[in-house]
N, C-alpha and C positions, 0 to 999 in steps of 0.2 A: 132945727138944723137943716141946712140946705141939702138937696139931693146930690150935689156934687162933692160933698164932704166924704172922705174915706173913713168909715166907721169900722173899728176893730173890736172883737169880742173874744175874751178868753175865759175858759172854764177850768176850774181845779176841783176835782172830786176827791175828797179825802175821807178817811174813816170817821173823823169827828165833825167836819164841816164841808159844805159846798160853797165855793166862792165864784162869782161871775163878775167880770169887769168889762165895762164898755168904755172905749177910748176913741179919740178922734186923732187922725194923723195930722200933724202940723209940719209943714215944710217937707223937706226930703227925708229926714230921719227923726223928727220930733213926734212926740205923742202926748196928748193931754187927756188925763182921766176925766171921763164924763160922769160916770156913776159906778157903784158897786152894789152887789146883792149877796147876802149871806143866808144860809139855812143850816140848821142842825142836820148833819148827815144821818141818814137812816138807810137801812138795807145793805150796808157794807160792814164787813168784819175783817180786820187786818188787811185792808186794801182790796178785798175780794167782794164782788157783788153777790150777796146771799138772798136778796129780795129785790128783784128788778122793779116792781111797782113802787116800792118805798123809795128806792134810789132815784127813780124817775120823778117822783113827787118832790123830793128835796131839790132836784135840779130845777124843776118848774118854779118852786118857791123862790129860789135865788134869782132866776131869770126874771120873774114877775117883779121882784123888788127893784132890780136894776132898771128894768124898763119903766116902771112907774116913776122912779126918781129922775130919769133922763128924758122921758118922752120918746125914746127910741125903741122901735120894735125890732127885737133880735130875731133874725131868720137864719143865722149861721154862727158857729163858734169855732174857735181853735181850742182843742182839748189836749192837755198834756197827760200822757199815760206813763206811769212808772210802777215799779214793783218787781219782786223776784220772778214773777211769772211772765214778765215781758222780755222778749228777746228780739234783737234786730239783726238784719243781715245787710252787708254791703254787696250789691250785685252789679255785675257788668254785663253789657250786651254789645254785640257787634253785628253789623250787616255790611254787605258790600254796596257801594253807591254806584248806580248805573247812570247812563245818560251821557249825552255829548259833552256837557261841561262839568260833569260830576257835582251838580248842585244838590244840596240836601233839601228834600221836599218834606212837607208835613207828614206824608205817608211814610217816609224813611224814619222820621222821628218816632212815629207810632210803632213801627216795626222793631226798632232798637229797644224801645221801652218794653214791648212784648217779649223780646229775646231776654232782657234782663230779668223779667218777672217769671221766667219758666224754671227757675231753680226749684228742686224738690224741697218741700218743707215736711219734716216728720209729722205724722198725724197727731202726736201728743203735744205739738207746739203750734197748731193752727188756731 
C-alpha cells in the first residue's frame, strides 16, 4: 500500500469477541475492506472490563491477525464505546471575538473548545 493511501481502522470490543477492521478510503466517500482480525474476548463481563491485561491481550491478538493479513501496521484505531455505563453530553461554548476584522483565529477555536469542556461532570460519571 502506498503511503498516500488513507487507511482507516475500527475496533469493536465486545463481551464475546474483539473485532478489528482495516480499510482503505476510496474516492470521496468509498471504503474498501483490506482485512479483519478476530479474537475471543477475555477480561470482559457484561460489557465491563474486569481484567485489563486479558482484555488488552485479546485486542492485541485481533490487531496482529488483521495486520498480518494486510501487511499494514496499525498505529491508531477508532473505537466504538457503548453500554449502560456510558453517557454523553452535548456542550456549548462561547467567547467574544476581538480584533479589527473580527476574524476567528486558531486561538479563538481553542478557547471556545475549552469553554465547552468546562461543564462539571459528576464524580460517579467520570
